[in-house]
C-alpha positions in Angstrom: -70.4 -6.3 17.4 -72.1 -8.6 19.9 -71.1 -8.2 23.5 -69.5 -11.1 25.3 -72.0 -12.5 27.8 -70.7 -12.6 31.3 -71.1 -15.7 33.5 -73.6 -14.7 36.1 -72.3 -17.1 38.7 -69.8 -16.3 41.4 -66.9 -18.7 42.3 -68.9 -19.8 45.3 -71.5 -21.3 43.0 -68.9 -23.4 41.3 -67.3 -24.3 44.7 -70.7 -25.5 46.1 -71.3 -27.8 43.0 -67.8 -29.3 43.3 -68.1 -29.9 47.1 -71.5 -31.5 46.6 -70.2 -33.7 43.8 -67.2 -34.8 45.9 -69.3 -35.7 49.0 -71.8 -37.6 46.8 -69.3 -39.6 44.8 -66.6 -40.0 47.5 -68.6 -40.3 50.8 -65.6 -41.7 52.7 -63.3 -38.8 51.6 -62.4 -36.0 53.9 -63.5 -32.8 52.0 -63.3 -29.2 53.2 -63.5 -25.6 52.0 -60.3 -23.8 52.9 -60.9 -20.7 54.8 -58.6 -17.7 54.3 -57.7 -15.6 57.3 -54.9 -13.7 59.0 -53.3 -16.9 60.4 -53.7 -19.1 57.3 -51.2 -19.7 54.6 -51.9 -17.8 51.4 -52.6 -19.6 48.1 -54.2 -22.7 49.6 -56.7 -24.2 47.1 -60.4 -23.4 47.7 -61.4 -27.0 48.1 -59.2 -29.7 49.7 -59.9 -33.4 49.8 -58.2 -36.5 51.0 -59.3 -39.5 48.9 -57.7 -42.9 49.5 -54.9 -41.2 51.5 -54.0 -38.8 48.7 -54.3 -35.0 49.0 -56.2 -33.1 46.3 -56.3 -29.3 46.1 -58.8 -27.7 43.7 -58.5 -24.0 43.1 -61.9 -23.0 41.7 -62.1 -20.3 39.1 -65.0 -19.1 37.0 -64.7 -20.5 33.4 -64.5 -17.0 32.0 -62.1 -14.5 33.5 -60.8 -16.4 36.5 -57.1 -15.9 37.0 -54.6 -17.3 39.4 -52.5 -15.1 41.6 -48.7 -15.7 41.8 -49.1 -17.2 45.3 -51.8 -19.6 44.0 -49.6 -20.7 41.1 -46.7 -21.2 43.5 -48.8 -23.2 46.1 -50.3 -25.5 43.4 -46.7 -26.2 42.2 -45.5 -26.9 45.7 -48.5 -29.3 46.4 -47.7 -31.2 43.2 -44.0 -31.3 43.9 -44.8 -32.7 47.4 -46.7 -35.6 45.9 -50.2 -34.3 46.1 -52.5 -33.3 43.2 -53.5 -29.6 42.8 -55.1 -27.9 39.8 -57.4 -25.2 38.7 -61.0 -26.4 38.0 -64.4 -24.9 37.3 -66.7 -27.9 37.0 -67.2 -31.3 38.8 -66.3 -33.1 35.6 -62.7 -31.6 35.8 -62.5 -32.9 39.4 -63.6 -36.3 38.3 -61.0 -36.4 35.5 -58.2 -35.4 37.9 -59.2 -38.1 40.5 -59.6 -40.8 37.8 -56.2 -39.9 36.3 -54.6 -40.3 39.7 -56.5 -43.6 40.3 -55.4 -44.9 36.9 -51.7 -44.0 37.8 -52.1 -45.8 41.1 -53.5 -49.0 39.4 -50.5 -49.0 37.0 -48.1 -48.6 39.8 -49.7 -51.5 41.7 -49.4 -53.8 38.7 -45.7 -53.1 38.4 -44.9 -53.2 42.1 -42.9 -56.2 43.2 -44.4 -58.0 46.2 -42.6 -57.5 49.5 -40.4 -60.4 50.4 -40.1 -61.2 54.0 
């Protein structure tokens, strides 16, 4: 039986690719790597970004074997419930899809919004 090949990259490798992609494709965005520490809230996604006034949280996991903790699952749900966008990703393409999905939703809302009457 052939052994399953392990992904040689650490999560930090995926994080660096995603941060670089975000900064290249959204130069006006505010992008940061969340730092964990004794005074930080647990479960905050690895990479956070504000794009066009919208909060995105990207929890980066390796494509093979990466699993969310309960606090990460809960935090992702809380961010989404609060109106932000949070999800698990491994590749910049997944980040792109999430941002484009949000942008598409915003365009649809704009088309259906009634103009303010003053």
